[in-house]
C-alpha positions as a Markdown table, in Angstrom:
| # | Residue | x | y | z |
|---|---|---|---|---|
| 1 | Met | 5.9 | 4.1 | -8.8 |
| 2 | Ser | 2.5 | 5.7 | -8.5 |
| 3 | Val | 0.3 | 4.4 | -5.7 |
| 4 | Gly | -2.6 | 4.0 | -8.2 |
| 5 | Ala | -2.2 | 0.3 | -8.0 |
| 6 | Val | -2.7 | 0.4 | -4.2 |
| 7 | Leu | -5.7 | 2.6 | -4.4 |
| 8 | Ala | -7.3 | 0.9 | -7.4 |
| 9 | Ala | -7.2 | -2.5 | -5.7 |
| 10 | Arg | -7.7 | -1.4 | -2.1 |
| 11 | Asn | -9.5 | -3.7 | 0.2 |
| 12 | Ala | -8.9 | -6.5 | -2.4 |
| 13 | Cys | -9.9 | -9.2 | 0.1 |
| 14 | Gly | -13.5 | -8.2 | -0.2 |
| 15 | Ser | -16.1 | -9.8 | -2.4 |
| 16 | Gly | -19.1 | -8.6 | -4.3 |
| 17 | Ser | -20.5 | -8.0 | -7.7 |
| 18 | Lys | -18.6 | -5.4 | -9.6 |
| 19 | Ser | -15.7 | -6.3 | -11.8 |
| 20 | Val | -12.6 | -4.1 | -12.6 |
| 21 | Ser | -10.0 | -4.5 | -15.3 |
| 22 | Ser | -6.8 | -2.6 | -15.8 |
| 23 | Gly | -3.1 | -3.2 | -16.5 |
| 24 | Met | 0.4 | -1.9 | -15.5 |
| 25 | Phe | 3.8 | -3.1 | -14.3 |
| 26 | Gly | 4.0 | -5.4 | -17.3 |
| 27 | Tyr | 1.0 | -7.4 | -16.2 |
| 28 | Arg | -2.6 | -7.7 | -17.5 |
| 29 | Ser | -5.1 | -7.2 | -14.8 |
| 30 | Thr | -7.5 | -10.0 | -13.9 |
| 31 | Arg | -11.2 | -9.6 | -13.2 |
| 32 | Tyr | -11.9 | -9.3 | -9.5 |
| 33 | Thr | -14.9 | -8.3 | -7.5 |
| 34 | Tyr | -15.6 | -6.0 | -4.6 |
| 35 | Gly | -18.5 | -5.4 | -2.4 |
| 36 | Tyr | -20.3 | -2.9 | -0.2 |
| 37 | Asp | -17.4 | -2.5 | 2.2 |
| 38 | Arg | -15.3 | -1.1 | -0.7 |
| 39 | His | -18.0 | 1.3 | -1.7 |
| 40 | Glu | -18.1 | 2.6 | 1.9 |
| 41 | Ala | -14.3 | 3.0 | 1.8 |
| 42 | Ala | -14.6 | 5.0 | -1.5 |
| 43 | Val | -17.1 | 7.3 | 0.1 |
| 44 | Arg | -14.8 | 7.8 | 3.1 |
| 45 | Glu | -12.0 | 8.6 | 0.8 |
| 46 | Leu | -14.0 | 11.3 | -1.0 |
| 47 | Gln | -14.7 | 12.9 | 2.4 |
| 48 | Arg | -11.1 | 12.8 | 3.4 |
| 49 | Lys | -10.1 | 14.5 | 0.1 |
| 50 | Ala | -12.5 | 17.3 | 0.8 |
| 51 | Arg | -10.7 | 17.9 | 4.1 |
| 52 | Leu | -7.2 | 17.6 | 2.6 |
| 53 | His | -7.0 | 21.3 | 1.7 |
| 54 | Phe | -7.6 | 22.4 | 5.3 |
| 55 | Thr | -5.2 | 19.7 | 6.6 |
| 56 | Ile | -2.4 | 20.9 | 4.4 |
| 57 | Arg | -3.0 | 24.5 | 5.5 |
| 58 | Asp | -2.8 | 23.5 | 9.2 |
| 59 | Tyr | 0.5 | 21.7 | 8.9 |
| 60 | Asp | 2.2 | 23.7 | 6.3 |
| 61 | Val | 2.4 | 26.6 | 8.7 |
| 62 | Gln | 5.0 | 28.6 | 6.7 |
| 63 | Gly | 3.1 | 28.3 | 3.5 |
| 64 | Lys | 6.0 | 26.9 | 1.6 |
| 65 | Gly | 3.9 | 24.4 | -0.4 |
| 66 | Arg | 5.6 | 21.4 | 1.2 |
| 67 | Leu | 5.9 | 19.6 | 4.5 |
| 68 | Glu | 9.2 | 18.9 | 6.2 |
| 69 | Arg | 9.7 | 15.4 | 7.6 |
| 70 | Ser | 8.9 | 16.4 | 11.1 |
| 71 | Gln | 5.7 | 18.0 | 10.0 |
| 72 | Leu | 4.7 | 14.9 | 8.0 |
| 73 | Val | 5.4 | 12.7 | 11.0 |
| 74 | Gln | 3.1 | 14.9 | 13.1 |
| 75 | Leu | 0.4 | 14.7 | 10.5 |
| 76 | Leu | 0.6 | 10.9 | 10.2 |
| 77 | Thr | 0.5 | 10.7 | 14.0 |
| 78 | Asp | -2.5 | 12.9 | 14.3 |
| 79 | Thr | -4.4 | 11.0 | 11.5 |
| 80 | Asp | -3.8 | 7.5 | 12.8 |
| 81 | Ser | -6.9 | 6.2 | 14.5 |
| 82 | Ser | -5.6 | 2.6 | 14.7 |
| 83 | Thr | -3.1 | 3.2 | 17.5 |
| 84 | Pro | -3.3 | 5.0 | 20.9 |
| 85 | Pro | -3.4 | 8.9 | 20.5 |
| 86 | Gly | 0.0 | 10.4 | 20.0 |
| 87 | Thr | 1.6 | 7.2 | 18.7 |
| 88 | Pro | 4.0 | 8.2 | 15.9 |
| 89 | Pro | 4.6 | 6.1 | 12.7 |
| 90 | Thr | 7.8 | 4.1 | 12.7 |
| 91 | Glu | 10.8 | 5.2 | 10.7 |
| 92 | Glu | 10.2 | 2.2 | 8.4 |
| 93 | Gln | 6.6 | 3.3 | 7.7 |
| 94 | Val | 7.7 | 6.9 | 6.9 |
| 95 | Glu | 10.4 | 5.7 | 4.6 |
| 96 | Phe | 7.9 | 3.4 | 2.8 |
| 97 | Leu | 5.5 | 6.2 | 2.2 |
| 98 | Leu | 8.2 | 8.6 | 1.0 |
| 99 | Lys | 9.6 | 6.1 | -1.4 |
| 100 | Leu | 6.3 | 4.8 | -2.7 |
| 101 | Cys | 5.2 | 8.3 | -3.5 |
| 102 | Glu | 8.5 | 9.2 | -5.1 |
| 103 | Val | 9.3 | 12.0 | -2.7 |
| 104 | Lys | 12.6 | 13.7 | -3.5 |
| 105 | Glu | 15.7 | 12.8 | -1.5 |
| 106 | Asp | 15.4 | 15.8 | 0.7 |
| 107 | Gly | 12.6 | 14.1 | 2.5 |
| 108 | Cys | 10.1 | 17.0 | 2.0 |
| 109 | Ile | 6.8 | 16.3 | 0.4 |
| 110 | Ala | 5.0 | 18.8 | -1.8 |
| 111 | Thr | 1.3 | 19.3 | -1.1 |
| 112 | Ala | 0.5 | 18.0 | -4.6 |
| 113 | Glu | 2.1 | 14.6 | -3.5 |
| 114 | Leu | 0.5 | 14.6 | -0.1 |
| 115 | Glu | -2.9 | 13.4 | -1.3 |
| 116 | Glu | -1.5 | 10.1 | -2.6 |
| 117 | Leu | 0.6 | 9.6 | 0.5 |
| 118 | Leu | -2.3 | 10.2 | 2.9 |
| 119 | Ser | -4.6 | 7.9 | 0.8 |
| 120 | Cys | -2.0 | 5.1 | 1.2 |
| 121 | Trp | -1.7 | 5.9 | 4.9 |
| 122 | Tyr | -5.4 | 5.9 | 5.5 |
| 123 | Thr | -5.9 | 2.6 | 3.6 |
| 124 | Tyr | -3.2 | 1.0 | 5.8 |
| 125 | Thr | -4.4 | 2.3 | 9.1 |
| 126 | Asp | -8.0 | 1.3 | 8.2 |
| 127 | Lys | -6.8 | -2.3 | 7.6 |
| 128 | Arg | -3.9 | -2.4 | 10.1 |
| 129 | His | -5.5 | -5.2 | 12.1 |
| 130 | Val | -6.0 | -7.3 | 9.0 |
| 131 | Phe | -2.4 | -7.2 | 8.0 |
| 132 | Asp | -1.2 | -7.6 | 11.6 |
| 133 | Ala | -3.0 | -11.0 | 11.6 |
| 134 | Lys | -1.7 | -11.9 | 8.1 |
| 135 | Leu | 1.9 | -11.2 | 9.1 |
| 136 | Glu | 1.5 | -13.1 | 12.3 |
| 137 | Lys | 0.1 | -16.1 | 10.4 |
| 138 | Tyr | 2.6 | -16.3 | 7.6 |
| 139 | Asp | 5.8 | -14.9 | 9.2 |
| 140 | Val | 6.9 | -18.4 | 10.4 |
| 141 | Ser | 10.5 | -17.2 | 10.8 |
| 142 | Lys | 9.2 | -14.4 | 13.2 |
| 143 | Thr | 11.4 | -11.7 | 11.6 |
| 144 | Gly | 8.6 | -9.2 | 11.3 |
| 145 | Lys | 8.7 | -9.5 | 7.5 |
| 146 | Leu | 7.7 | -12.1 | 4.9 |
| 147 | Ser | 10.5 | -13.8 | 3.0 |
| 148 | Lys | 10.0 | -15.0 | -0.6 |
| 149 | Asp | 9.0 | -18.5 | 0.6 |
| 150 | Glu | 6.6 | -17.0 | 3.1 |
| 151 | Leu | 5.2 | -14.7 | 0.5 |
| 152 | Lys | 4.6 | -17.7 | -1.8 |
| 153 | Ala | 2.7 | -19.5 | 0.9 |
| 154 | Tyr | 0.5 | -16.4 | 1.4 |
| 155 | Leu | -0.1 | -16.0 | -2.3 |
| 156 | Thr | -0.9 | -19.7 | -2.6 |
| 157 | Asp | -3.7 | -19.3 | 0.0 |
| 158 | Leu | -5.0 | -16.2 | -1.8 |
| 159 | Asn | -5.0 | -18.4 | -5.0 |
| 160 | Gly | -7.4 | -20.8 | -3.4 |
| 161 | Gly | -4.6 | -23.3 | -2.5 |
| 162 | His | -3.4 | -23.6 | -6.1 |
| 163 | Asp | 0.3 | -23.4 | -6.7 |
| 164 | Val | 1.8 | -20.0 | -7.6 |
| 165 | Gln | 4.5 | -19.8 | -10.2 |
| 166 | Glu | 8.0 | -18.7 | -9.1 |
| 167 | Ala | 8.0 | -15.9 | -11.7 |
| 168 | Asp | 4.8 | -14.5 | -10.2 |
| 169 | Val | 6.2 | -14.6 | -6.7 |
| 170 | Asp | 9.4 | -12.9 | -7.9 |
| 171 | Trp | 7.3 | -10.2 | -9.6 |
| 172 | Val | 5.2 | -9.5 | -6.5 |
| 173 | Met | 8.2 | -9.5 | -4.2 |
| 174 | Lys | 10.1 | -7.1 | -6.5 |
| 175 | Ala | 7.2 | -4.7 | -6.9 |
| 176 | Ser | 6.3 | -4.7 | -3.2 |
| 177 | Asp | 9.7 | -4.5 | -1.6 |
| 178 | Ile | 9.8 | -0.7 | -1.5 |
| 179 | Ile | 12.3 | -0.5 | 1.3 |
| 180 | Arg | 14.6 | -2.9 | -0.7 |
| 181 | Asp | 15.6 | -5.1 | 2.3 |
| 182 | Gly | 14.6 | -8.5 | 0.8 |
| 183 | Gly | 11.4 | -8.9 | 2.9 |
| 184 | Leu | 7.9 | -7.5 | 3.1 |
| 185 | Asn | 6.7 | -5.6 | 6.1 |
| 186 | Lys | 3.0 | -5.0 | 6.9 |
| 187 | Met | 2.6 | -2.0 | 4.6 |
| 188 | Glu | 4.5 | -3.8 | 1.8 |
| 189 | Leu | 2.3 | -6.9 | 2.4 |
| 190 | Glu | -0.8 | -4.7 | 1.8 |
| 191 | Leu | 0.8 | -3.5 | -1.5 |
| 192 | Ala | 1.6 | -7.1 | -2.5 |
| 193 | Thr | -2.0 | -8.1 | -1.8 |
| 194 | Ser | -3.4 | -5.3 | -3.9 |
| 195 | Leu | -1.0 | -6.1 | -6.8 |
| 196 | Trp | -1.9 | -9.8 | -6.6 |
| 197 | Tyr | -5.6 | -9.2 | -6.9 |
| 198 | Gly | -5.3 | -6.5 | -9.6 |
| 199 | Phe | -2.4 | -7.5 | -11.8 |
| 200 | Val | -1.7 | -11.2 | -11.5 |
| 201 | Asp | -2.1 | -12.2 | -15.2 |
| 202 | Arg | 1.5 | -11.9 | -16.4 |
| 203 | Lys | 2.6 | -10.9 | -19.9 |
| 204 | Pro | 5.4 | -13.3 | -21.0 |
| 205 | Glu | 7.1 | -10.6 | -23.1 |
| 206 | Ser | 7.5 | -8.2 | -20.1 |
| 207 | Gln | 9.8 | -9.4 | -17.4 |
| 208 | Cys | 10.3 | -6.3 | -15.2 |
| 209 | Cys | 8.7 | -3.5 | -13.5 |
| 210 | Thr | 9.8 | -0.2 | -12.0 |
| 211 | Thr | 8.9 | 0.8 | -8.5 |
| 212 | Ser | 11.2 | 3.7 | -7.8 |
């Protein structure tokens, strides 16, 4: 699955005046708005892309056109401003990024794929504190992940307190559970939030989606 859904609906909790419409994963997108904070995020993203070429050159020291897992971990460590310097990503976070960006099973990522991966990583680290709080609130079982029932409670709140259909919860869970362990961690919760805001109007004739 492309991370386009994540990037297209990033910072979906914001509000403002501009409407966006799209569709994928067997869903029609709904209209949603975003404000100045999202505009600032877009500007920062453009600046990061301008630096991406030099970043790749620095870490792909052998000029092979791809990064090995250890090089990727070091890159993620160095670009994470949301934790103390030198704090590496967890194995779960690395696996999430590799699977979301459809990296081959050898665990190496081509430079052409790296832009999407880093965009997802930057979005997550920018909003880490937000999803720390969300997970703390809705993870009533204290497993570090949201179960289906906990996800439903979260989506219900996003839906203004109105009930969410089981089919919609199932779809969001399936599309967001990239690790395939039956629960949503913080990075997967961010993906679920983006999908919910961007693609919640379900087409009855399409019952499935592909995420890997």
